C-alpha positions as MATLAB code, in Angstrom:
seq = 'MMRVLQEVERRVRVDVNRRSIKSYLDARFGLESKPLQDRAETIMELDLLEDLLRNLYRTDNHKVAEELVEAAIDEQQQITNME';
ca = [
     294.364   23.583  407.255;
     291.659   22.475  409.002;
     290.017   26.001  408.618;
     290.263   25.826  404.643;
     288.565   22.176  405.125;
     285.819   23.624  407.384;
     284.992   26.438  404.931;
     285.008   23.959  401.940;
     282.448   21.765  403.681;
     280.325   24.774  404.445;
     280.583   25.793  400.746;
     279.361   22.433  399.753;
     276.313   22.231  402.163;
     275.236   25.271  401.014;
     275.137   24.263  397.559;
     273.696   21.380  398.307;
     270.769   23.028  400.520;
     270.345   25.373  397.657;
     270.041   22.823  395.027;
     267.495   21.192  397.339;
     265.627   24.173  397.581;
     265.404   24.851  394.140;
     264.707   21.131  393.176;
     261.551   21.079  395.778;
     260.070   24.397  394.317;
     260.328   22.903  391.168;
     258.675   19.341  391.529;
     255.853   21.734  393.685;
     254.892   24.539  391.756;
     256.600   23.928  388.323;
     258.031   26.497  385.922;
     256.114   29.750  388.192;
     258.901   29.067  390.760;
     261.891   29.843  388.768;
     261.845   33.450  390.113;
     261.365   32.026  393.354;
     264.234   29.419  392.885;
     266.717   32.611  391.828;
     265.881   34.754  394.779;
     266.700   31.522  397.027;
     269.942   31.369  395.143;
     270.859   34.800  396.432;
     270.991   33.240  400.302;
     274.751   32.551  401.395;
     274.088   32.328  405.447;
     273.913   28.147  405.861;
     271.407   28.004  408.882;
     269.204   30.027  406.970;
     268.997   27.755  404.285;
     268.307   24.847  406.382;
     265.680   26.490  408.372;
     264.079   27.782  404.448;
     264.574   24.281  403.400;
     262.387   22.659  406.263;
     259.648   25.366  406.307;
     259.058   24.414  402.326;
     258.399   21.282  403.125;
     255.817   22.213  405.269;
     254.232   24.342  402.660;
     252.421   23.426  399.671;
     251.535   27.301  398.889;
     253.572   28.992  396.549;
     252.344   32.693  398.305;
     253.962   31.137  401.284;
     256.594   29.848  399.938;
     257.431   33.362  398.694;
     256.644   34.760  401.950;
     259.334   32.326  403.227;
     262.018   33.024  400.807;
     261.812   36.750  400.996;
     261.878   36.205  404.940;
     265.255   34.230  404.495;
     266.464   37.030  402.523;
     265.417   39.540  404.690;
     266.975   37.940  407.642;
     270.115   37.623  405.558;
     270.407   41.310  404.824;
     270.069   41.996  408.807;
     272.920   39.606  409.056;
     275.448   41.445  406.301;
     274.424   44.815  407.808;
     275.355   43.893  411.160;
     278.503   42.898  409.980;
];
């Protein structure tokens, strides 16, 4: 039962982080960030999402934001390949 609760909590935290990332990108870059928001939606690893959000708060440059999202996706792919 405890394991199920931990998984539910993890999923909620993933969802909250994704929504925060999408909201930040929308507020900072507007409509031009929609494809980037969609890319960020593919990230499933909680640690990567939390790091991405912290790093996004440090930039106001769309190109850097794209690079951060792509780096997180690449890192997730590496994690997936190792499993």
